[in-house]
NUPA-399610 format. One record per residue (C-alpha): x, y, z; residue number from 0. Coordinates in pm, whole numbers, plus 50000, padded with zeros to 5 digits. Layout:
N
+-------+-------+-------+-----+
|  east | north |    up | num |
+-------+-------+-------+-----+
|     X |     Y |     Z | NUM |
...
+-------+-------+-------+-----+
# end
This chain:
526
+-------+-------+-------+-----+
|  east | north |    up | num |
+-------+-------+-------+-----+
| 17458 | 25935 | 51077 |   0 |
| 17378 | 26308 | 51039 |   1 |
| 17389 | 26526 | 50731 |   2 |
| 17541 | 26876 | 50727 |   3 |
| 17271 | 27131 | 50799 |   4 |
| 17367 | 27360 | 50512 |   5 |
| 17359 | 27071 | 50265 |   6 |
| 17011 | 26973 | 50378 |   7 |
| 16887 | 27333 | 50360 |   8 |
| 16999 | 27364 | 49997 |   9 |
| 16790 | 27070 | 49875 |  10 |
| 16614 | 27117 | 49540 |  11 |
| 16267 | 27081 | 49690 |  12 |
| 16311 | 27219 | 50044 |  13 |
| 15941 | 27218 | 50129 |  14 |
| 15932 | 26842 | 50096 |  15 |
| 16264 | 26777 | 50268 |  16 |
| 16289 | 26668 | 50632 |  17 |
| 16601 | 26653 | 50843 |  18 |
| 16784 | 26335 | 50745 |  19 |
| 16759 | 26033 | 50974 |  20 |
| 16485 | 26182 | 51193 |  21 |
| 16108 | 26213 | 51197 |  22 |
| 15898 | 26516 | 51286 |  23 |
| 15874 | 26408 | 51651 |  24 |
| 16249 | 26407 | 51717 |  25 |
| 16526 | 26666 | 51734 |  26 |
| 16492 | 27043 | 51772 |  27 |
| 16158 | 27191 | 51673 |  28 |
| 16328 | 27512 | 51557 |  29 |
| 16674 | 27567 | 51415 |  30 |
| 16833 | 27888 | 51286 |  31 |
| 17160 | 27880 | 51095 |  32 |
| 17346 | 28199 | 51000 |  33 |
| 17026 | 28406 | 50986 |  34 |
| 17064 | 28771 | 50888 |  35 |
| 16821 | 29056 | 50821 |  36 |
| 16887 | 29412 | 50703 |  37 |
| 16676 | 29726 | 50689 |  38 |
| 16773 | 30064 | 50541 |  39 |
| 17060 | 30189 | 50755 |  40 |
| 17027 | 29903 | 51006 |  41 |
| 17160 | 29548 | 51034 |  42 |
| 16890 | 29397 | 51256 |  43 |
| 17030 | 29040 | 51267 |  44 |
| 17373 | 28908 | 51180 |  45 |
| 17471 | 28538 | 51159 |  46 |
| 17224 | 28421 | 51427 |  47 |
| 17249 | 28048 | 51499 |  48 |
| 17071 | 27853 | 51775 |  49 |
| 16818 | 27575 | 51836 |  50 |
| 16493 | 27542 | 52034 |  51 |
| 16426 | 27193 | 52165 |  52 |
| 16090 | 27026 | 52123 |  53 |
| 15857 | 27083 | 52420 |  54 |
| 16086 | 27320 | 52610 |  55 |
| 16024 | 27666 | 52748 |  56 |
| 16284 | 27875 | 52566 |  57 |
| 16352 | 28234 | 52674 |  58 |
| 16476 | 28495 | 52426 |  59 |
| 16643 | 28801 | 52583 |  60 |
| 16819 | 29116 | 52473 |  61 |
| 16812 | 29493 | 52503 |  62 |
| 16578 | 29701 | 52290 |  63 |
| 16721 | 29693 | 51939 |  64 |
| 16900 | 29363 | 51997 |  65 |
| 16698 | 29194 | 51720 |  66 |
| 16431 | 29007 | 51918 |  67 |
| 16133 | 29165 | 51740 |  68 |
| 16293 | 29111 | 51400 |  69 |
| 16354 | 28745 | 51479 |  70 |
| 15997 | 28676 | 51588 |  71 |
| 15868 | 28862 | 51283 |  72 |
| 16071 | 28618 | 51072 |  73 |
| 15906 | 28330 | 51254 |  74 |
| 15563 | 28489 | 51222 |  75 |
| 15585 | 28539 | 50845 |  76 |
| 15605 | 28919 | 50846 |  77 |
| 15965 | 28927 | 50718 |  78 |
| 16193 | 28691 | 50527 |  79 |
| 16563 | 28646 | 50614 |  80 |
| 16824 | 28799 | 50383 |  81 |
| 17081 | 28532 | 50475 |  82 |
| 17082 | 28191 | 50636 |  83 |
| 16821 | 27921 | 50690 |  84 |
| 16539 | 27847 | 50932 |  85 |
| 16407 | 27497 | 50990 |  86 |
| 16084 | 27421 | 51176 |  87 |
| 15943 | 27084 | 51276 |  88 |
| 16191 | 26898 | 51060 |  89 |
| 16157 | 27096 | 50735 |  90 |
| 16291 | 27423 | 50588 |  91 |
| 16077 | 27715 | 50696 |  92 |
| 16025 | 28039 | 50505 |  93 |
| 15662 | 28151 | 50546 |  94 |
| 15532 | 28407 | 50298 |  95 |
| 15266 | 28542 | 50536 |  96 |
| 15140 | 28520 | 50898 |  97 |
| 14863 | 28291 | 50773 |  98 |
| 15119 | 28045 | 50638 |  99 |
| 15313 | 28060 | 50967 | 100 |
| 14990 | 27986 | 51154 | 101 |
| 14908 | 27694 | 50923 | 102 |
| 15257 | 27549 | 50981 | 103 |
| 15201 | 27554 | 51359 | 104 |
| 15356 | 27881 | 51485 | 105 |
| 15141 | 28130 | 51675 | 106 |
| 15287 | 28471 | 51770 | 107 |
| 15142 | 28697 | 52039 | 108 |
| 15310 | 29027 | 51957 | 109 |
| 15398 | 29296 | 52208 | 110 |
| 15217 | 29544 | 51985 | 111 |
| 14863 | 29409 | 51989 | 112 |
| 14698 | 29312 | 51659 | 113 |
| 14329 | 29282 | 51737 | 114 |
| 14046 | 29404 | 51512 | 115 |
| 13915 | 29689 | 51725 | 116 |
| 13573 | 29721 | 51556 | 117 |
| 13486 | 29353 | 51610 | 118 |
| 13375 | 29182 | 51929 | 119 |
| 13602 | 28984 | 52157 | 120 |
| 13442 | 28657 | 52040 | 121 |
| 13488 | 28746 | 51672 | 122 |
| 13856 | 28824 | 51735 | 123 |
| 13913 | 28501 | 51927 | 124 |
| 13764 | 28274 | 51661 | 125 |
| 13823 | 28481 | 51350 | 126 |
| 14020 | 28213 | 51164 | 127 |
| 13757 | 27943 | 51232 | 128 |
| 13416 | 28099 | 51296 | 129 |
| 13158 | 27830 | 51386 | 130 |
| 12882 | 27816 | 51127 | 131 |
| 12545 | 27659 | 51064 | 132 |
| 12399 | 27630 | 50713 | 133 |
| 12655 | 27876 | 50582 | 134 |
| 12590 | 28142 | 50849 | 135 |
| 12793 | 28228 | 51158 | 136 |
| 12662 | 28048 | 51466 | 137 |
| 12686 | 28338 | 51712 | 138 |
| 12561 | 28136 | 52008 | 139 |
| 12833 | 27874 | 51961 | 140 |
| 13093 | 28142 | 51892 | 141 |
| 13014 | 28323 | 52219 | 142 |
| 13009 | 27994 | 52411 | 143 |
| 13358 | 27899 | 52290 | 144 |
| 13484 | 28251 | 52350 | 145 |
| 13354 | 28245 | 52708 | 146 |
| 13552 | 27927 | 52773 | 147 |
| 13870 | 28086 | 52639 | 148 |
| 13820 | 28403 | 52841 | 149 |
| 13765 | 28197 | 53156 | 150 |
| 14090 | 28012 | 53089 | 151 |
| 14289 | 28338 | 53099 | 152 |
| 14082 | 28478 | 53386 | 153 |
| 13926 | 28768 | 53195 | 154 |
| 13580 | 28852 | 53329 | 155 |
| 13418 | 29032 | 53033 | 156 |
| 13136 | 28957 | 52793 | 157 |
| 13245 | 28793 | 52465 | 158 |
| 13015 | 29037 | 52284 | 159 |
| 13220 | 29338 | 52404 | 160 |
| 13369 | 29541 | 52120 | 161 |
| 13749 | 29532 | 52147 | 162 |
| 13785 | 29910 | 52114 | 163 |
| 13623 | 29942 | 52459 | 164 |
| 13895 | 29736 | 52630 | 165 |
| 14208 | 29856 | 52805 | 166 |
| 14550 | 29744 | 52687 | 167 |
| 14587 | 29486 | 52967 | 168 |
| 14250 | 29335 | 52875 | 169 |
| 14351 | 29329 | 52509 | 170 |
| 14671 | 29148 | 52607 | 171 |
| 14468 | 28874 | 52777 | 172 |
| 14242 | 28850 | 52470 | 173 |
| 14554 | 28803 | 52254 | 174 |
| 14671 | 28521 | 52482 | 175 |
| 14325 | 28361 | 52474 | 176 |
| 14331 | 28386 | 52094 | 177 |
| 14660 | 28198 | 52085 | 178 |
| 14504 | 27924 | 52296 | 179 |
| 14203 | 27892 | 52063 | 180 |
| 14409 | 27681 | 51823 | 181 |
| 14688 | 27493 | 51995 | 182 |
| 15009 | 27532 | 51798 | 183 |
| 15340 | 27350 | 51791 | 184 |
| 15532 | 27668 | 51884 | 185 |
| 15380 | 27954 | 52082 | 186 |
| 15579 | 28280 | 52069 | 187 |
| 15498 | 28529 | 52347 | 188 |
| 15648 | 28877 | 52318 | 189 |
| 15626 | 29065 | 52652 | 190 |
| 15297 | 28893 | 52748 | 191 |
| 15300 | 29022 | 53108 | 192 |
| 15398 | 29384 | 53038 | 193 |
| 15058 | 29524 | 53142 | 194 |
| 14934 | 29240 | 53364 | 195 |
| 14911 | 29242 | 53743 | 196 |
| 15038 | 28955 | 53959 | 197 |
| 14703 | 28775 | 53951 | 198 |
| 14692 | 28767 | 53570 | 199 |
| 15062 | 28676 | 53551 | 200 |
| 15009 | 28376 | 53779 | 201 |
| 14720 | 28261 | 53560 | 202 |
| 14938 | 28290 | 53249 | 203 |
| 15213 | 28081 | 53410 | 204 |
| 14957 | 27813 | 53497 | 205 |
| 14848 | 27804 | 53133 | 206 |
| 15206 | 27776 | 53009 | 207 |
| 15276 | 27489 | 53250 | 208 |
| 14970 | 27304 | 53116 | 209 |
| 15083 | 27363 | 52757 | 210 |
| 15427 | 27225 | 52844 | 211 |
| 15265 | 26908 | 52976 | 212 |
| 15101 | 26877 | 52634 | 213 |
| 15446 | 26912 | 52469 | 214 |
| 15377 | 27259 | 52327 | 215 |
| 15701 | 27454 | 52279 | 216 |
| 15713 | 27818 | 52392 | 217 |
| 15949 | 28098 | 52292 | 218 |
| 15914 | 28359 | 52565 | 219 |
| 16040 | 28718 | 52544 | 220 |
| 16033 | 28941 | 52853 | 221 |
| 16220 | 29226 | 53018 | 222 |
| 16090 | 29115 | 53359 | 223 |
| 16390 | 28896 | 53429 | 224 |
| 16261 | 28761 | 53759 | 225 |
| 15974 | 28580 | 53581 | 226 |
| 16173 | 28393 | 53318 | 227 |
| 16266 | 28119 | 53568 | 228 |
| 15894 | 28037 | 53599 | 229 |
| 15861 | 27946 | 53232 | 230 |
| 16206 | 27880 | 53091 | 231 |
| 16434 | 27577 | 53061 | 232 |
| 16698 | 27742 | 52843 | 233 |
| 16780 | 28097 | 52739 | 234 |
| 16916 | 28261 | 52424 | 235 |
| 17065 | 28610 | 52450 | 236 |
| 17099 | 28851 | 52157 | 237 |
| 17306 | 29169 | 52159 | 238 |
| 17327 | 29420 | 51874 | 239 |
| 17165 | 29171 | 51636 | 240 |
| 17408 | 28889 | 51712 | 241 |
| 17379 | 28565 | 51906 | 242 |
| 17564 | 28583 | 52240 | 243 |
| 17479 | 28255 | 52413 | 244 |
| 17227 | 27971 | 52438 | 245 |
| 17241 | 27768 | 52758 | 246 |
| 17028 | 27623 | 53042 | 247 |
| 16883 | 27879 | 53281 | 248 |
| 16982 | 27668 | 53580 | 249 |
| 17281 | 27823 | 53753 | 250 |
| 17246 | 28153 | 53566 | 251 |
| 17158 | 28449 | 53790 | 252 |
| 16994 | 28777 | 53690 | 253 |
| 17321 | 28976 | 53720 | 254 |
| 17483 | 28725 | 53482 | 255 |
| 17197 | 28764 | 53234 | 256 |
| 17213 | 29143 | 53250 | 257 |
| 17586 | 29141 | 53175 | 258 |
| 17525 | 28913 | 52877 | 259 |
| 17246 | 29140 | 52749 | 260 |
| 17408 | 29480 | 52788 | 261 |
| 17777 | 29404 | 52832 | 262 |
| 17789 | 29585 | 53166 | 263 |
| 17647 | 29570 | 53519 | 264 |
| 17312 | 29750 | 53558 | 265 |
| 17088 | 29799 | 53860 | 266 |
| 16746 | 29652 | 53775 | 267 |
| 16540 | 29859 | 54020 | 268 |
| 16504 | 30232 | 54062 | 269 |
| 16661 | 30413 | 54352 | 270 |
| 16430 | 30633 | 54560 | 271 |
| 16558 | 30989 | 54587 | 272 |
| 16572 | 31057 | 54960 | 273 |
| 16705 | 31407 | 54893 | 274 |
| 16388 | 31527 | 54718 | 275 |
| 16148 | 31719 | 54942 | 276 |
| 15806 | 31772 | 54776 | 277 |
| 15669 | 32126 | 54805 | 278 |
| 15356 | 32286 | 54660 | 279 |
| 15079 | 32132 | 54456 | 280 |
| 15161 | 32031 | 54098 | 281 |
| 14840 | 31846 | 54009 | 282 |
| 14516 | 31794 | 54201 | 283 |
| 14191 | 31616 | 54118 | 284 |
| 13875 | 31675 | 54323 | 285 |
| 13561 | 31459 | 54295 | 286 |
| 13639 | 31335 | 53944 | 287 |
| 13355 | 31119 | 53812 | 288 |
| 13395 | 30928 | 53488 | 289 |
| 13017 | 30879 | 53461 | 290 |
| 12716 | 31015 | 53650 | 291 |
| 12703 | 30700 | 53864 | 292 |
| 13072 | 30627 | 53912 | 293 |
| 13240 | 30691 | 54251 | 294 |
| 13431 | 31020 | 54298 | 295 |
| 13809 | 31024 | 54275 | 296 |
| 14023 | 31279 | 54461 | 297 |
| 14400 | 31300 | 54502 | 298 |
| 14695 | 31535 | 54457 | 299 |
| 15057 | 31521 | 54343 | 300 |
| 15306 | 31770 | 54486 | 301 |
| 15598 | 31931 | 54308 | 302 |
| 15895 | 31698 | 54340 | 303 |
| 15675 | 31398 | 54422 | 304 |
| 15633 | 31066 | 54240 | 305 |
| 15293 | 30912 | 54314 | 306 |
| 15209 | 30559 | 54196 | 307 |
| 14874 | 30413 | 54094 | 308 |
| 14834 | 30037 | 54142 | 309 |
| 14535 | 29811 | 54079 | 310 |
| 14405 | 29507 | 53895 | 311 |
| 14321 | 29496 | 53526 | 312 |
| 13994 | 29685 | 53485 | 313 |
| 14029 | 29875 | 53814 | 314 |
| 13988 | 30213 | 53644 | 315 |
| 14352 | 30326 | 53653 | 316 |
| 14388 | 30409 | 53285 | 317 |
| 14033 | 30543 | 53255 | 318 |
| 14102 | 30795 | 53534 | 319 |
| 14424 | 30935 | 53388 | 320 |
| 14276 | 30955 | 53038 | 321 |
| 13985 | 31157 | 53177 | 322 |
| 14227 | 31392 | 53357 | 323 |
| 14412 | 31443 | 53028 | 324 |
| 14088 | 31508 | 52837 | 325 |
| 14130 | 31202 | 52615 | 326 |
| 13804 | 31058 | 52752 | 327 |
| 13499 | 31250 | 52875 | 328 |
| 13425 | 31299 | 53244 | 329 |
| 13091 | 31364 | 53412 | 330 |
| 13216 | 31591 | 53690 | 331 |
| 13519 | 31705 | 53885 | 332 |
| 13776 | 31982 | 53925 | 333 |
| 14140 | 31973 | 53812 | 334 |
| 14411 | 32209 | 53936 | 335 |
| 14763 | 32262 | 53799 | 336 |
| 15012 | 32447 | 54019 | 337 |
| 14724 | 32533 | 54253 | 338 |
| 14507 | 32701 | 53988 | 339 |
| 14183 | 32547 | 53848 | 340 |
| 14197 | 32455 | 53480 | 341 |
| 13931 | 32357 | 53228 | 342 |
| 14020 | 32043 | 53035 | 343 |
| 13790 | 31894 | 52774 | 344 |
| 14058 | 31778 | 52530 | 345 |
| 14424 | 31671 | 52524 | 346 |
| 14510 | 32003 | 52360 | 347 |
| 14375 | 32191 | 52662 | 348 |
| 14556 | 31954 | 52899 | 349 |
| 14892 | 32013 | 52727 | 350 |
| 14831 | 32390 | 52728 | 351 |
| 14755 | 32370 | 53102 | 352 |
| 15084 | 32190 | 53170 | 353 |
| 14979 | 31821 | 53183 | 354 |
| 15142 | 31550 | 52972 | 355 |
| 15028 | 31188 | 52932 | 356 |
| 15248 | 30898 | 52826 | 357 |
| 14979 | 30657 | 52708 | 358 |
| 15004 | 30282 | 52765 | 359 |
| 14950 | 30220 | 52391 | 360 |
| 15243 | 30400 | 52228 | 361 |
| 15180 | 30255 | 51882 | 362 |
| 14821 | 30373 | 51844 | 363 |
| 14811 | 30678 | 52070 | 364 |
| 15164 | 30794 | 52142 | 365 |
| 15345 | 30821 | 51809 | 366 |
| 15312 | 30912 | 51443 | 367 |
| 15474 | 30600 | 51303 | 368 |
| 15525 | 30729 | 50947 | 369 |
| 15704 | 31041 | 51067 | 370 |
| 16068 | 31074 | 51168 | 371 |
| 16213 | 31052 | 51514 | 372 |
| 16287 | 31427 | 51513 | 373 |
| 15935 | 31518 | 51402 | 374 |
| 15778 | 31301 | 51673 | 375 |
| 15993 | 31459 | 51944 | 376 |
| 15923 | 31821 | 51855 | 377 |
| 15557 | 31795 | 51754 | 378 |
| 15443 | 31877 | 52108 | 379 |
| 15569 | 32237 | 52081 | 380 |
| 15611 | 32356 | 51723 | 381 |
| 15590 | 32722 | 51828 | 382 |
| 15941 | 32693 | 51969 | 383 |
| 16064 | 32604 | 51621 | 384 |
| 15868 | 32862 | 51423 | 385 |
| 16044 | 33151 | 51257 | 386 |
| 15807 | 33378 | 51063 | 387 |
| 15568 | 33090 | 50998 | 388 |
| 15839 | 32843 | 50894 | 389 |
| 15997 | 32561 | 51092 | 390 |
| 16359 | 32605 | 51192 | 391 |
| 16489 | 32260 | 51102 | 392 |
| 16834 | 32324 | 51247 | 393 |
| 16684 | 32399 | 51590 | 394 |
| 16455 | 32095 | 51561 | 395 |
| 16745 | 31868 | 51472 | 396 |
| 16964 | 31998 | 51756 | 397 |
| 16691 | 31946 | 52017 | 398 |
| 16617 | 31598 | 51884 | 399 |
| 16983 | 31495 | 51876 | 400 |
| 17022 | 31605 | 52238 | 401 |
| 16722 | 31403 | 52363 | 402 |
| 16810 | 31097 | 52151 | 403 |
| 17156 | 31096 | 52305 | 404 |
| 17025 | 31156 | 52659 | 405 |
| 16773 | 30869 | 52640 | 406 |
| 17005 | 30640 | 52440 | 407 |
| 16755 | 30590 | 52159 | 408 |
| 16901 | 30337 | 51917 | 409 |
| 16863 | 30480 | 51567 | 410 |
| 17102 | 30538 | 51277 | 411 |
| 16954 | 30887 | 51235 | 412 |
| 16698 | 31124 | 51387 | 413 |
| 16539 | 31121 | 51041 | 414 |
| 16451 | 30750 | 51065 | 415 |
| 16077 | 30673 | 51080 | 416 |
| 15978 | 30567 | 51433 | 417 |
| 15763 | 30290 | 51286 | 418 |
| 16087 | 30101 | 51215 | 419 |
| 16208 | 30127 | 51578 | 420 |
| 16187 | 29848 | 51834 | 421 |
| 15909 | 29883 | 52092 | 422 |
| 16146 | 30001 | 52362 | 423 |
| 16302 | 30269 | 52145 | 424 |
| 15957 | 30387 | 52045 | 425 |
| 15875 | 30429 | 52414 | 426 |
| 16186 | 30639 | 52460 | 427 |
| 16071 | 30869 | 52180 | 428 |
| 15736 | 30913 | 52358 | 429 |
| 15922 | 31019 | 52672 | 430 |
| 16145 | 31250 | 52469 | 431 |
| 15852 | 31439 | 52313 | 432 |
| 15709 | 31525 | 52656 | 433 |
| 16049 | 31619 | 52791 | 434 |
| 16076 | 31858 | 52498 | 435 |
| 15741 | 32011 | 52595 | 436 |
| 15855 | 32064 | 52954 | 437 |
| 15520 | 32049 | 53140 | 438 |
| 15448 | 32084 | 53513 | 439 |
| 15280 | 31745 | 53562 | 440 |
| 15376 | 31423 | 53385 | 441 |
| 15134 | 31126 | 53387 | 442 |
| 15306 | 30800 | 53291 | 443 |
| 15082 | 30502 | 53207 | 444 |
| 15299 | 30185 | 53210 | 445 |
| 15618 | 30385 | 53133 | 446 |
| 15851 | 30083 | 53119 | 447 |
| 15624 | 29849 | 52923 | 448 |
| 15851 | 29663 | 52682 | 449 |
| 16163 | 29842 | 52808 | 450 |
| 16483 | 29650 | 52870 | 451 |
| 16661 | 29644 | 53205 | 452 |
| 16924 | 29896 | 53104 | 453 |
| 16670 | 30148 | 52973 | 454 |
| 16452 | 30097 | 53282 | 455 |
| 16734 | 30212 | 53507 | 456 |
| 16779 | 30519 | 53287 | 457 |
| 16406 | 30601 | 53296 | 458 |
| 16392 | 30564 | 53674 | 459 |
| 16691 | 30792 | 53709 | 460 |
| 16531 | 31038 | 53467 | 461 |
| 16209 | 31046 | 53671 | 462 |
| 16417 | 31123 | 53979 | 463 |
| 16584 | 31414 | 53797 | 464 |
| 16246 | 31550 | 53682 | 465 |
| 16109 | 31527 | 54037 | 466 |
| 16419 | 31706 | 54167 | 467 |
| 16346 | 31982 | 53913 | 468 |
| 16002 | 32029 | 54070 | 469 |
| 15784 | 31824 | 53835 | 470 |
| 15490 | 31630 | 53973 | 471 |
| 15487 | 31273 | 53839 | 472 |
| 15197 | 31028 | 53843 | 473 |
| 15293 | 30669 | 53749 | 474 |
| 15044 | 30396 | 53657 | 475 |
| 15211 | 30055 | 53661 | 476 |
| 15124 | 29686 | 53687 | 477 |
| 15473 | 29625 | 53825 | 478 |
| 15445 | 29668 | 54203 | 479 |
| 15821 | 29638 | 54270 | 480 |
| 15868 | 29921 | 54022 | 481 |
| 15623 | 30148 | 54205 | 482 |
| 15768 | 30057 | 54543 | 483 |
| 16118 | 30141 | 54419 | 484 |
| 16052 | 30494 | 54293 | 485 |
| 15735 | 30637 | 54454 | 486 |
| 15666 | 30854 | 54758 | 487 |
| 15309 | 30721 | 54784 | 488 |
| 15093 | 30459 | 54609 | 489 |
| 14721 | 30500 | 54542 | 490 |
| 14541 | 30166 | 54504 | 491 |
| 14252 | 30164 | 54256 | 492 |
| 13975 | 29904 | 54265 | 493 |
| 13637 | 29898 | 54090 | 494 |
| 13675 | 30257 | 53973 | 495 |
| 13757 | 30410 | 54312 | 496 |
| 14063 | 30470 | 54530 | 497 |
| 14053 | 30180 | 54776 | 498 |
| 14343 | 30312 | 54980 | 499 |
| 14664 | 30514 | 54995 | 500 |
| 14993 | 30364 | 55116 | 501 |
| 15279 | 30596 | 55223 | 502 |
| 15636 | 30495 | 55151 | 503 |
| 15711 | 30405 | 55513 | 504 |
| 15433 | 30144 | 55498 | 505 |
| 15503 | 29994 | 55154 | 506 |
| 15420 | 29624 | 55156 | 507 |
| 15325 | 29423 | 54850 | 508 |
| 15071 | 29208 | 55034 | 509 |
| 14898 | 29514 | 55178 | 510 |
| 14872 | 29681 | 54837 | 511 |
| 14733 | 29365 | 54677 | 512 |
| 14486 | 29319 | 54963 | 513 |
| 14345 | 29667 | 54901 | 514 |
| 14311 | 29593 | 54530 | 515 |
| 14137 | 29259 | 54585 | 516 |
| 13921 | 29367 | 54880 | 517 |
| 13708 | 29611 | 54683 | 518 |
| 13695 | 29369 | 54389 | 519 |
| 13574 | 29092 | 54616 | 520 |
| 13302 | 29311 | 54768 | 521 |
| 13180 | 29409 | 54421 | 522 |
| 13143 | 29040 | 54333 | 523 |
| 12973 | 28953 | 54662 | 524 |
| 13268 | 28749 | 54798 | 525 |
+-------+-------+-------+-----+
# end
């Protein structure tokens, strides 16, 4: 005999109340009933009801702004619901903090990374339970345990490395290793493969399969729809903050999922613009050296051309483009824009020369989270808005409204703080600010990280329009199908050098991966 869920949830002492007629090892591990959450001007979740079965791989999907991030923040103890009830592991669940969520058995790996950048990798991995001896931290034991965790996720770095020295993809693997340090009842993974290459993705799937054998439940969020079949048994789709469907993945194709997510048919991959004929030089790099001993890097991007950069985590992709933009120092090298040499020692000089960089870490490096959407968009060129030393707010608002509409940024107002936006909508604002600047060369580092399938198609189409207008576009991506869909050429980075260049007529995923691994293998003596 079962008891009505709402009656059970309204018990006088909910913390001590379990689901009637069941123990903690039976029934759903997670149950949401009528859950709602509001923010100023936004209804993030409305009457969301579904269950996650014990030990299953459960996939959570939806467009940017559909409510996924809000839901996992409820589970992780960052927010509390305004309506409805959540039950976890047989008891009502309303954590007051992330620490309480962790103690109850829920571990969340957020899309926006939450590592302590001034501490070492080992300290981050074992922060909650640092090994000690006689009241002091046992650093030898801490590094030993950290090395085991890093090996499990396939990350070849020293545990004593300070986190601030890592790239975003490496930080993502550290976050996953941290989640594995203390096995939880429910592991929530928000876009865990967004910056990972195929090798790291395969390793992650192996880990998730092992966890499933140990009856660990996973809630998996991803915009890479082709990978959800590797980890998921059932899927829940949200749209505009409401529950659309929960059902088994078996028999459900990607086109069906897309229609459920966005309410229309969308092409998942970009379409290469055959009509674009690249002309003169937009951006060129000659003998760029990141350090005195690093190998030289030389390449060019023509006007109207989209050039991709592929490579493994740690291959030097991001380091190279940051040096070009002046965000990181370089030891040597010449940079040309529109055929003319330029001196770049800072991002300010790069922007003045006509180079823009969409960084892979939008939260820390791409946006001013406490400022409005309009202010973030126009900050790249305030001179256009100045009238006798004062900002022309009407002009600023008009330009922002136009770009918000063009990129389909979901916001109740251009005056909303971007810190309240979903990850995907934040990325659109980053793109908008550089479109407002209107530079000659656009460098995009993981441009569709955390972007839903509908927005991806729009961004691909936008890149095609920019190339047709004569912009040179350099795209760094861990998603090979993405690069192969939109690029004229792909440069393959490995161990800090360009291991090879593949023209469009010769695109082949195995060939590109072979170039990436070949140099890596030689460096390791394999």
